[in-house]
N, C-alpha and C positions, 0 to 999 in steps of 0.2 A: 539210707537204711531201707531194707526190704521187709515188708510184713508178710508173714505166711499165715493164712487163715485156714482153719480146719473146716472143711465143707463136707457135709454128709448129704446123701441123696436118699429119699424114701418115696414110696408110692402109696397113694391113697385113691381108691376107686379108679385105677388106671392112669392117674395123673402123677407126674413126677414133681417133687418138691425138694428144695435144698435148704439145709439149716446151716447157720454159721454160729459157732459157739453155743449150739443148743437152742438158739432163738430162731423162730420161723421168720423168713423174709415176708413181710406183709404183702409186698407186690406179687409174690407167688400166689397168694390166695385169691387175688383179683383175677388170676388167670384160670381158676377152676372153671371148667365149662361143662355144660350139659348139652347133649346133642338132641335136636328136635327134628321131626320130619314134617313134610308138608308137600303141597302141590303149587307149582308156579301158576298164579292167576294170569299175569301177563308180564312181559319184560320187553321194554323198548330199547333196542340196541343203539339207536341214534341218540337218545337222551341219556342212556346209561343207567336206567333204574327200572324197577318194577315192584311187584308185590307177590308174596308167598302166602298161601292160606295154611295156617298152622293146623296140623292134623288133629291135635287134641282139643283145641278150643274153637276152631273155625274162625279165628281172628286173622286179619290181614297184617302181615309184617313187611315193612319196607326193606328192599334190598337194592344196594348200589353196585355198580359194576366192579368197584374196588373190593367188594366183599365176596367175589366169585372165585372159586377154584376151577370150576368147569363152566363152559358156556351153557346158558339155559334158555329155554323158550317155554311158551305157554303149555300147560298140562304135564310138564316134566315133574316127576317125583324127586324131591331133594332132601338132603340132610343138611342141617345148618346149626349154628350157634347163635346166641343172642348177645348183643352188645349195646350198651347205652349210647344213644346218639343225641344230637342237639334237640331233636323233636320227638324223642321216644326211643323205643327199642328198634334196632336194625338187625337184619339177618347178616351174618358174616361166615366166612369159611364154608360157603355154599357149594355143595357138590351133588351131582346127579346120582341117583340110586336106581337100581333095576327093580 
């Protein structure tokens, strides 16, 4: 027997969400992201990690090579999202900006 689900898609602040039978999929809400900007303090290619200085708070945010969209180096301006990691917040989806 095949089930057919009624799926609707809607947009909230530029993010796409889907509903099934009028109920929001909670996993979709965990994917809501805010983009931040900052400057790369340093990035060690050999070790595969570095830190970004958050533009708004001047706090350092850890970034791992797996969180990169573009290659980065010290003093690059970047845009990124935050994601909970084992030891705190990590920068992910990191991309250079001009």
